N, C-alpha and C positions, 0 to 999 in steps of 0.2 A: 230551671238554671233564673231567667227573669223572676219567679214568685217567689225564690229564696232571697232572691236580693231585696227585691218588695220585703218581705218579712223582718230582712235582716235592719231596714230602713226605718221600720216602722215600729222595731222595738228598739232601737237607737233613740227612737223620736219619746218613744214614750218613758225609756228610761232619762234622757236627758229632760223632759219634763217632771219628772217627779222631783230628778234630784236638783233642779234646780227653786222646785215649790218647798221641799226640804231646807235649800241651807236658808232662803228667806223663811222660815216659820221657824226657823235652830235663831236664825239674827235678830230675829224680835220678840224671842223668849214665848213661843206660843205655847211650846210645848215640851217641856220636862225629861229627856229620854235622855240613856247612858251613851247608845251608839244609835246617830242617827241615821246612818245606812240602814237601823235594820226596819224603818219606817214605809210602811206601804200605801198605797194608791188609797189604802181605803180612809189613812191618818189624816189625807187629806178632804174627808170629808164629813167634816166634823165642822159647828162653829165655830169655835179656837180657829181653826185655820184660816178666817177670811181675811186677816192683814196680811199672812201671808199669803196669800191668793193674788192680793192685789197686789203688793209686793212682784211679784213673781212676773206677772204680764209686764209690770212697768220695766224691772230689766230685761225681758227679751227685746220689749220694743223698742228701747234705748240701745242696745246691741243689734239688733235687726237696722233701727235706722241708719246708725253708724256704716254697716257694711253699702248699704242701698244708696246712700248719697255717696257712697266711693264712689259707687261707678256711675251714677249721674252726673252726678257735678262733673268729672272729669272728662263724659259725652258733651257737655257746656264749654260755655267761655270762663267760666267760676277758675277750673282749674286746670292745668297743663300736666305732663308727663314730662317727668326730669330724671327716673332713677331706671332701671336697669330690668324691671320687671313689664314684660314687653304685651302685658293685659294691659297695663294702661295706654301702652303707647296705642293701641290698636282702637280701645276707649276714645283719644284721643282723637286719633286719622277720623275718627266719624263710622266707625264699622262697630255699630251698636247689637244686630240681630244674630250673635253669634255666640250659637248654643256652649262652646265648650270653654269658651271666657274661662279663666281661672276662678277672676272675682265675683262675676255673675257666677258660679257653679258653688262657688262657699261661701257665695252670700244670701243666697237665696235658701236656704234650709235655716238661717237666722231669722229671716223676716216670715218663715211660716212657722216659727217657733212661735213667735206674736201672736198669728191669728190663731194659731191653735189651740194656746194658753187661753189667748183672750175669751174664746169659747167656753171651751171647758173654765174657765174662772166663771165666768158669768152666769152657766147655769147651775152653779152650784152656788152662787148669791142667791141667786133667785129662788133657789130651791128653800133657803136657812129665810129669805124675805119671808116668803109666803107664808111659810112657818111660824112666824114669829120669832126666829132663834136670832137674828142679826142686830146685832143691836145697836150696832154706827152703820148708819145706810149710808152714809157717804162713801162708806167703801165701794158699795156698789156701782153709786154716781160715777166715781174716778175712774171703775172698771170700764165702766160702757165706757166713758173717753180714751181710753187708752183702747181699747177694741177697737172704736171708733176711726182711732191714729191708725192704727196698725193697715187696715183696711183701706185707709184712704191712701194712705204712701205703698202701695203695692198698685192699687188702680194708678197712680202718679208716675210709677215705673217699669209696669210691666206690661206687656202685650199678649199676655196669657198669665195662665196662674192653674195651680192644682191645691183646693181645697178638699185634703183626704182624714179620716178621721178614726187615730186607735188604732186597728188593723185592718182597716175600710178604706180602702184607696179610690180616688175618683178621676173620674173624667173630664180633661181641661175647662174649664168655664168656658173659653172662647173667644178671641179678641171681639168680637161683636158682642161681646156682653159683658165687657171690664167695666161700664160703666155701675150694675148694678151694685157693686160693691161698694160706689158711691152712697147709692139706695141705702145699702143695709147698713153704712153709717149712719145713716140720717136717720134710722129707725134709732139706733142705738141711741141717737143724742139727743132723737125726741122722750125717751125713757129718764134720760138723766138732765135734762133740761126739768120736765114731771117730777121729778122726785128730789128734786133741788130745789126746787121750789117749796115743795110739802116738808121739806126738814127744813127750811128757810136759810139755805147758808146761799149768801147773792155770791162768794168766790166759785164754787163751781159751777152753780149758773150760770155766768160771765161768761167761763170756761166753755162751758157746754154751747152755748150760743155761741161763741164765737169757731168753735170747731167746727159745726153744722153749717157756718157763714163760709167755712172754706170748703165743704164738701159738696156743699151746693155752687162753690164761686168751679171749684174745678171739675165739676161734672158739665157742665157752661163748656170751659177748654177743650175736656175730653170729645165734646159734643162738635164743638170747630174743629176738632182734627179728626175725627173719624167719619166716615173711612179715610184711611191715611194716603198722603200721595199727592196732595196738593196744599198751598199756603193757604188759609182763607181770603176773600176778599175784604171779609168784613172781621179783624180777627179780637175787635171787644165782646165782652160776652156782660146780656143783659136777662133780664127778665129770669132768673132765677130762682126768685126770692132770699139768694145771699142779702143781698142789701138789706133786707128789715132784719134779717138776725146780726148783720152787722153792726146794725144801730143802735140792736138793746143791748148788745155785748160792751160796746163803746161807752156807754150808757153808766156801765158799773165796773169801769176802766180809769184808771187814773192816765193822766195826761199821755205818758210814753209806757203803757203797761209792755212787759214781754212774759212769755212764759218758757223758762226753757229746762230742756231736760240737766242734770244736774252728774254729770261723769266723775266730778273728782269726791265729793262727799263716800259713797262708796269704794269706789276706786274702781270703778267698772271702764274697762276699755270702751273709748269713741274711737273706732277701727278707721275712722275718716281722719281724727287729731292725727292716731298715730301713723298713718303712712304718710301726712306732710309734715309734721312736728318732730319723727322720731326719726324713720327712715329717709324721708326724702324723696320717694320712685314718685311721687306727684307734690304740685308747688302752685301758693294761691296765684292768683293772674295778678296783670300790676294792675294800681286803682286806677281806675278811669275818670273823665273828667265832668263833670256837674253839666247839666245841661245847658244852664245858664251863664255860669262863670266861667265853665272852660278851666277851672283849676280841679283838682285831686276831688273830687267828691267825699265828702268824710263821714259820711252812712257807712261806706264798703270800708272807708281807711280806719274809721272805727271797731267794726265787725272781723275785719282783718286784725287789728292789734292784738284784740282780745281774744280769738281763736288763739293766736300765735303767743300768748302770753303763757310761757313754759312757769316762770317764777310761781302765778297762780294756779295753776292745773297739771304744775308739770306737762312731759310731751306726750300725755297720751289721752287726758281726761279733759279736755276741752268740751265746753257745751252748744248745744245745739239750742236752738232759739225754735221752739214748735205752735206759736200763737202770739199776737203783737198786735198793739192798737195800731200801727202803724198800717199794717192788712188792712185791719175794719177798714180805715178809711177810704184808703184804697180799692178796696171791693165799691164800698159805696158810692166812690167815684168815678171808676169806670162801669158802672150799673145803671148811673144816672146822664150820663154823654149822650146829647140825641133829643130828651126828656127834661131834662135842668141841666145846663151845661155851667149854670152860676153855682150852683150847690156842687159839681164835678169840680169846678178848678176851687172853690172854696175848701175841697176836704183835702188836694192835692195838696194847696198853699198852706193848710192844717198840718202836713206833712211834712212840707220844706222848711217852716217857719220855727220847727222844733231844732233844726240847724240856723238855724238863720240865712238859710237861702232867699235868694229871692223869689218874688213869686211868678208865679206862672200869670200869662196877662191874656186879654182876651186874643185872640187872632194863632196865637201858638195851639201847636197839633197838640192833640187829645190822646192820638195815638202814640208820636214820639215821647210826650210825658208820663203816661202809662207805663208803658215798658219801662222807661228809664228808670221812675219812681221804685218800680219793683222790682229792676233789677238791683239800685242801690241800696233799696230798703230789707231786701228780704234775700239776701246774698247768704247761700251757703244754706238756705232752708228748703232746697230741694225743689223750689218751681223754674229754675232757671230753662232748661232743656224746654219743657215744653211751653215756654214764655217765647224761647227763638224759634220756637217751631209755627205759630200761629203768628208773629210778627214780621215772619221771613227772613231774620238772620242768624247770620252763620260763621262760626268757626272759623279761624284763619287756618287752624291747623286740620282742616275736615283737609279730604285727598276728594279728588272727583272720582267718581266709579263706588262713593262709598255709598251706606243707605241712609246717613244722616242727610246727606245731599238729595240721594234722588229719592227717599220714601217722608218728605215732612212726617213729623208724628210719630215715627218708630220709635219703641220702644224695647226695654228688656226682654229677651224669650225666655221661656221655656228650657231651662239648662239642660247638658247632657245626663247630667248624674240623675233627674226627675227623670227625665225620658228613658235610660234604661232600667230603673229602678221600680218604675208605673209602669203595669200591665194598659194599663186603662188611655195611656196616653202615646 
């Protein structure tokens, strides 16, 4: 029975991947066929499928990110449960490592698809490139970036994961090995940086450098929280190399650069937005005070207003930011604390000046300011829960005895559907 379930799961996965690729191939006019349903996997093995492969990866990444963020942001203090769906209530109360939570069960295959599709697409695109058949090499650069983002999202959000390939299942990566996903992402981004420089595309070079800074910094956060169960004495990350990448990316960015997933143009469901704006199962937190003015922080207010702008995006297509100049400055600031406090303070104040906020002054706590600035500027970007763990911050809704309180650093588990279907788990 277990093997049958595994076969069914893998066949569904393959059909989903193929159908999504076909959808984007057709939408981009890559192939001229009367019946798209008659296409086989061989049809995405030709160089003319390159742009469709890249678009399919982006679609899966956007979908998987929306589902994943619906889970981890509800555990954090960014969102709270207001509807009738008790799976969100479980998150809100701090019960994270529950294998049968329906949101975890439903969301896990979505981000799994993004990882699987990115690996498949990169393999095909690298083959086209090595054969001199990839007319636009920026397609491969962007696919490297999307593949890296899928791995970063998984490592930021899951305690353990399974990478299966086609009909071959795999054992779990292992809780102690999850930081390897950041290393894999960095490897992809090394390729993206090098190739973007070769083709002279500064936009993609900037994005690859910025996401690589994210990966290195996130790995540093992971190392602060693992093994799990204790709030680190020193929560600040340093010495990861993220600062060099952030500085290089920042040199290519405009003052307040942001890269966002645009769900609205392709009308691709952002599950997080749908649950907040349409169904009301979860609700954004109330704005919190700026650390200096003691008034509503304008950064989080702006993000909340944009996310809830249903006139622009309807209820289900709000954007999510995946890279920003603000995050680059905050990474540089954090890694400079203790070695160049003047630079750290300067970077924090450069971020605060964008919204006319009072400067951080000598004597103010770097730990307090870095946590606050990340909370305000990176709201709804999947960073908050791990920041809460490392800074020792607790949600008012977490219940005593739940794992968010008992085991700081705990993240989403491999869910029950994967455990049932995969004989290697």
